[in-house]
N, C-alpha and C positions, 0 to 999 in steps of 0.2 A: 315727642311722645308718640306712642303707637296709636293705631286707629281704635283699638279696643279701649284704651284708656280715655281717649277723646269721647267715645260714646258714653262711657261710664260717667265722666265729668258732666257731659251735657244732660244725661238722665238725672243725675243728682241735683244739678242746678234747676232743672225743670220741676222736679218734685218739690224742692225747697221753695221756689217761687210760687208754685201752685198752692202749697200749704200756707205760706204767708198771706197770699191773696185771700184764701178762704177764711183765715183767722181775722183778717181785717174786715172782710165783708160781714162776718157774724159778730162783730164787736157791738157792745151795748149802745154805741152812738147811733146805730141804724135802727135801734128799737124805739127811739123816742118819737119817730114819725108815726102818727096814728093813721090807720087805714079807715076807709068808709065803713061804718057799721061797727067800729070798735067801741065797746062799752065795758071797760075793765071794772071789776067790782072792787070792793074795799080790800086792802091788804090783810094778811094774816098776822096775828100777834105772835110773840115769841112762843108762848105756851101752845097756841094752835099749831104752829110750825113744828115744834118738837113732838107734839102728839101725833101729827099726821105723818111725819117722816122718820120718827124714831120709835115711839111707843107702839103705833099701829103695826109696823112690820114685825116687831118683837112679839107682840101678842098673836099675830097671825102665824108666825113660826111656831110658837108654843102650842097653839091649837092644833095645827097640822101634825106636829111631832107627837102630841098626845093622842090624836086619832090613830096615827100609825102604830104607836106602842099598844094601845088598847086593841086594835085589830090584830096585831101580832100575838098578843097574849091569849086572845080568844081562840086562835087557831091551834095553839100548842095543846098537845094531849098530856094529861098528867100521868106520871108513872112510867113513861117511856124514856129510855136513854138513847141518845144518838151517837 
């Protein structure tokens, strides 16, 4: 194999090994160890989770979109054609 191919294989192997190591280090098994001062609160229920991560972003999107539409309509002049 040529020198360029060897470098590419070495680079790909290094990236793969580094990625695998990072995935292993961030696995949930390492999250079980509590740190000093750690005081986790109670978990969220299914309804609270859906409200926080599904309903709230949708509501915020609709509010922002509504404000943009209202702002755009107030700037338009009636009776003029573009």
